[in-house]
ROBA-883061 format. One record per residue: x, y, z of N, C-alpha, C in turn. Coordinates in pm, whole numbers, plus 50000, padded with zeros to 5 digits. Each point is the difference from the previous one (the first is absolute). Layout:
XYZXYZXYZ
...
REM end
This chain:
121233582217189500054985650014500694994449876
500774989850023500644993649886500054985150030
499644992149903500074985550018500504993349874
500934991550017500524992549886499314986649991
500644990949934499454986549988499824994050138
498924992850015499734993750128499325009250099
499555011649955499305009350088498614994850034
499265007550079498654995850040499114996749880
499094990950021499044996049898498595001450056
499024998549912498594999450038499585011350094
500225012049956499585011550080500985004250108
501154993850001500985003450103500455014449993
500195005149880500435014049986498925009550048
498734996549974498905008550049499995000150153
500214988550061500044999550147501155008350054
501154999349934501155008050044499685014949986
499415004049888499645014049980499005004550106
499014991750031499025003450104500685001750135
500944991250033500735001150126500835012950005
500645003449889500775012549996499095012150021
498814999649940499055011050018499565001050146
499724988650063499615000150141501135005250088
501204995949970501185004750074500125015249988
499845005249879500085014549977498885007250075
498804994549992498845006350065500215001250151
500514989650062500255000050144501035010550040
500825004149906501035010150028499605013949954
498755001549961499505013249965500265004449857
500454990949916500235003449859498655001949933
499845010649924498725002849934500034996649852
501155001149937500134997349857501174990749975
499784990349913501084991049960500315002849854
501285000849970500475002349864500834988149956
499734995149881500714988749943500445003449858
501004993149955500455001549861500334986149948
499954998549871500374987149941500425001749855
500634989949950500494999749863498884995149907
500005004749878498974996349903499974985049971
501134993250018500044985749971499364991550110
499725006050115499434992650113498485000749996
499444993549902498565000649974499194995250120
500474989750067499264994850115499965010350114
501095007150021500035010350104499055011449967
500005004249875499105010749957498564995850024
499674987949962498654994850019499644999050147
500934995250082499764999050144499725013750060
500835009849969499815013350058498675006149958
499684998849873498715005549953498824993150068
500054986850008498884992750060499905002450151
501085004450062500005003150143499615014550028
499615007349896499525013650020501025011049981
501184996649953501015010249974499685006949869
500145013149998499755008149882501335004549941
500074999649868501225004649935500095015250011
501195004850037500235014450020501245004249920
500215012949998501205005449934501254995150073
501114998849931501244995750066500335008750121
500394993550110500355007350121501474998550035
500754993249913501454999150018500654998249863
501274998849997500724998749873500614986149983
499364990150059500484986149988500104996149853
501184996849951500174997549857499314987449949
499704990450089499384987649955498504999650026
499445010650054498565000750024499305006149879
498864994149967499185005149890498595003250045
499624994850116498665002350055500145003750147
499265010250041499985004650138498574999350049
499834995550124498674997950056499895006350137
498755002950039499735005850131498684994450051
499954998250131498744995650065499895007050134
498835005750026499715005850130499544988950092
500624999250117499664989650097498805004550080
499004991450009498825003250080500324998350147
499615010050079500264999350144498764996450076
REM end
C-alpha cells in the first residue's frame, strides 16, 4: 500500500488493510508478506498493531528495511 498526501485519515489505512486481508482470505491465502521503508513510521506501527510480525528479509528490495508476515485466520 502506498499513500501520498491526501490519503485516508482516521483509521482509513487500517480499514484498507483489513479489506485486503479479507480479500486474501477469501482467495485461500494463508500468509501475507509486507515490506516497508524505515522512514515510514506510520506504516511500521500500523503493521505491528495489526498483528504482523517482523521477519527476515524475503526479497532484495533496495528500499525496504522492514519485512513483515501475518498468518491469516481461516
